[in-house]
N, C-alpha and C positions, 0 to 999 in steps of 0.2 A: 573094394578093388584097389590094386596098387596105384593105377594111374589116377584114380579119384583122390586118394590120399596125397599123392604128389601134387595134383592140381590145387587141392585145398591149401596145402602148405605154401605153394607158390603164390596163389592169389591172396591169401591172408597176409603173407609176408609183404607183398607189394602194397596191399591196402594199409598196413601199419606204416610202411615207409612213406607212402603218399600222405598219410596223416602227419608224419613228422615233417613233411615238406612245409604242410601248412605250419723296434730293434732292427729295422730293415737292414739287410746286408749291404755292404759297399757295392756300388754299381760299377760295371765296366763300361766306360764311355768310348764310343766310336764316332767318327765323323763321316757323314755321307754328303757328297757334293763339295763345293768349295766356296770361299768367300761368304757373303751375306746369305747365300742360299743353302749353306751347310746345315744339316740337321743333327742334333745331338741324340744319339741312340743309346738308351739305357738297356743293358743286358744283364739279366740275373739267371742263375742256374742252380740246380741242386740235384743230388743223387743220394738215396737212402737205401740201406739194407738192414732188415730186421730179422729177428729170430723169435719164434713163439714156442713156448712150452707150457702145457697145461696139465693139471692133475684132476682127474675125475671125468671131464667132458672135453671133447674137441671143440675148438672155438675159432671162428673166422676162417679156418681152413681145415681140411681133413688131416687126420693123424697128428694133430698137435700134441697129443699125449705122448708121442714119441719124439716131438720136436720138429719144427718146420721152418724152413728159410723162405717160404712163399709169402714174403712180406717186403716188397721192394717198390720204390718209386724213383722216377727220374723226370726232370722237367727243365725247360728253358723258356724264358719269356723275354719279349722285346717291347719297349714302349718309347714313344717319341712325341715331342710337341711339334705339331705342324705349324701352328701359329700361337699367339699368346692365349687364344681361347680354345683352340682345337687340338685334341690329343688322341692318339690311337695306340693300341697295344694288342698283343696276342701271346698266348702261352701254349706250348706243345708239351704234352704230358703222357707218360706211359707208366703202367702199374702192374704188379703181380700180387694178387691177394687170393690165396687158395686157387680155386679153379677159374677165377675171373681175371680179366685184364690181359695176362700173358704178354705183356709188353707191347700191346697194340697202341701205337702212338696216335694221338688225336689232338685237335684243337680244344684244349680244356676250357679256355675262355678267350674272347676277343672283344674289342669294343672300339667304337668311335665316340668321343666325348667332347661335347661343346658346352663350355661354361660361359654363360652370358654375364652372370654376376656371381658373387659368392653365395647368394641366397637362391640362385636358380641355375640349374644346368640340366642337360639332357644327354643320356647315353643310349646307344643302340648296339646290339650284337648278342653274343652269348655272355651273359653277365652273371657274376656271382650273386647268389641270393642273400639279401641282408636278413638273415634269420638268427636271432639271438646275438650274442656278443662275439662268437667265435667261428661261425660257419665260414666266413671269408678267409680264415687262416687254416682251413683244413689241409691245404696243400703246402703250407709253409711250416715245416717242422721246427725251424729255427725261431719262430715267432711265439712259441709256447713252451711250457715246461713239460706237460705230460706227453707220453707216447700216444696214448689214446685219449682224446677228449672224452668227457663223460658220455658213455654210450646210450644212456637213457634219452639224452637230448640230441646228440650228434652221432647216430649210428653209422659206423664205417661201412656196413653193408649197404646202406641207403645212399651212398655218395652219388650213384647214378641219377637219383631223383632229387636229393637234397642240395647239391652243390651249386648248380647254375640253371638259368632259364634263358631261352632265346626270345628276345623281344626288346622292350624299351624301358627306360627308367628316368624319372624326374628326381632330382636331388638338390639339396642346398644346405647352407650352414649360416646360422644367425648367432650373433654374440651381443650380450648386454652386460654392462659393468655390474649391474645389481642382480640380474637374474641368471647369469651364467651363459651357457651356449647351447644351441639346439641344432642337432644334425638330423635331417629327415631324408627318407628314401621312399619312393612309391613306384611300383613296377607292374607290368602286365606283359604276358607272352605265353609261351608254351614250352614244353620239354620234349625233346626227341629221345626216345628210349631205345636202347639196343636190346633186341629180344634175346640175343646170345648171352647177354649178361644177366638176364632176369628169368630165363627158362632153366629149370634144373637139368644138368647134363644127363643124357640118357633117358629123359622123360618120354613116356608113351603118348605125349600130346604136344601140340605146338601152341604158342601164345603170341598174340599180336597186341601191341599197345598203342594207344593214342591219348594225348593230353590236349583236349580242346582249349583249355585255358588254365593259367595260373596267375593269380592277382594277389598283391599284398603290399606291405610297407613296413617301415620301422622308424621309430623316433628314439633318438638317444639324447638325453639331457645331461650336460655337464653342469652340475649344480654349483651354486656359490660356495659350498663347502669344498675346499681344495681336496682333490683326490676322489670325490664321490661322483659317480655317474649312474643314472637310472635309464632304463629303456623298456620299450614295449614293441613287440612284433606281432603282426597278424597276416595270415595267408589263407587263401582258399584255392582249391584246385579240383578239377574233374579228371578222372582217369577212366577211359573206356578200354576194356580188355575183351578180346575174343579168343576163346579156347577152341582149338580144332582137335577133337577127339575122334579116333577111328570108330566108325559105325553109328555115329549119332550126328544130329545137326549141330552146327557151330553154337557154342554157348556164349552169349553176349552179356557182359557184366559191366554195369555202370557204377562207379564209385565217386562219391562226393566227400571232400575233406575240408575241414576248417581247423585252423590252428592259431592259438595265441600263446605268446611267451612273455613273461615278465622277467626282467634282468636287473641286477644290481652289482656294482663293483666299487670297491673302496681300496685305494692305494695310499699307504702311509709309509714314507721312506722306501725301504726295500721289501716291504710286506704288501701282498696283493690278496684281497679277499673277494670272492665271487660267489654269487648265488643266482640260480635261474630256475624257474618253474614253468612248465608247459602243460597245456590241456588240448591235445588233438582229439577231434571227434570225426567219425566216419560213418557214412551210410552206404550200403551196397544193395543193388537189386540186379536181377538177371531174367532172361527169358526162359530159364530152366530152373525153377526154384527147388526141384527135387534133387538136382545134382549141385546146384550153387544156391543155397538158401539165402534169404535176405539177412543182412547184418546191420546192426546199429550199435556202435560202441564208442565210448569215450575213454581215452587212456590218460594216465597221470604220470608225469615225468619231472624229475628235478634233481638238483645236486647242490652241494656246498663244496667250495674248493679254496685252497690257500696255497700260496707259494712265497718263498723268501729267498732273496739273493744274499747268501752268506758271504760270497766273494765273487770276483769277476768270473771265476772259473767254476763256481758251484752254486746250483739252485735246487734245493729240495722242494717238493710239492706233495700235496695229498688232497684227495676228495672223497666224498661220500655221495653215492648216486643211487636213486631209487626209480623203479619202473613198475607200473601196474598197467598192463595192456587194456584192461577193462575195469573201470572203477567200481563196477557192481559185483565183480568177482575177484576178491583179494586173497582168498584162502587157497592153499595148495601151491606146491613148488612151481607149477606151470603158469600161475597167474601173478607172479611177482619176481623181482630180482633186485637184490641189494648188492652194491658193489663198493667195497672199501679199497682204495688204491693209494699207493705211495710211489713217488718217483725221485730219482736222483739224476740231475742233468749236469754233465761235465762239459764245459767249453774248453776243449784242448787248446784252441787258438781262435782267431776271429773268423775262421772259415771251416772249422771242424768241431763237431760235438758228438758226445756219446750219452745215451740215456739208459738207465736201468729202472724197471718198473715191475711192481707186483700187485696183484688183485686177489682179494678174497671175496668170493661170490656166495650168496645165499639165494637160491631160487634158480629157475631155468627159463624164465620168460625171454631173456635175451638170446637164447639159443635158436629161437624161431627164425630161420634164415633159409630162404629159397635158393641161395647160391651154393650150398654145400652139395657135394655129390651124394653123400649119405646123411641126409638130415636126421637128427635124432628124434626120438619120441620124448617130448619134453615132460610128459607125465611120469616117465620112469627114469629119466636121466638123473645123475647124481645131484642131490639137493644142495650139498655143500661142496664147493670145488675152488680151484685156484688157477690163476693164469700169470705167466711171467713173460716179460718182453725185454729184449736187448735191441737197441737200435742205434745206428751210427749214420750221421748225415754230413756230407760236405756241401758247402754252398758258397756262392759269391754274388 
């Protein structure tokens, strides 16, 4: 039945995304108050407009084979030091990506941060998840070379789940002359999901989501070898989904996810080399195994990436990314996706940049996306296809 196919696509997509769970610009300074009581307020903002064109398959939005401008972001954030040890901040963010976002502004992140010592601090609020090396810069186009971070590890469709959690975090930084430096983060909380962003438009059912917990941490080691840093991330989460289907009792689905990521980055001069490897695993059970059968899968994700600053205004980059949603099923276009990407970043000036990017894809696993109005059949979609992006960002 159509509604059952839609529900399976939605739930499987959300399960995969929950598995994945597991150069700063110049600031504009303002003064609040007067005299010794004045607070320095840092304000940063950005606005991006992109264009997507694909050959073979629609990607991230509908009708991208004819070209789509549904790829926009805008945000502004404010941070201030209340005392020498206490800091707070907030970012407002709006996005349009295919049928999602539609410029609905929200508090993308906010925090209250108390740093007792360099080696021990505490944050609370809606906090960016320290997942891999790049998750925290998903909303900062000026801080990276590629338009799309490698989608096997940082799926853009999963931003609702991947980007931030609401709770608390312990963090610290330790340095040794002989051993290098260690940065650690440990967090616990939940994620509040918007059903409107995760239910397929026009679906014949409704979905309700709850995340009872998400717990994890990351360690980054700046090694004694200049330019080399290594890291490890681990996260676990539970997702409870209730599907309301006309004519039957509500289907209650429980999903448990565990993710670990190994990261390495080496910078030498203007060359940056990065590699990350992830193994998310997920289990799923429900009160209606006939319509929502149990699942137990482990996926494999990773990439190799390089970028080089040729000049202050030009940075080319490239990466090779691989995705296997189930390590026990690697054959067939629907069970894998290889992505070879190349980028040219042009910094027109210190506040404006333009990026050109091309992708050659082999496989269709990355097309499994519950957010599309017309999700494809990944078993029959084009095996070999391409995607092209143009993006311009203004920032301060």
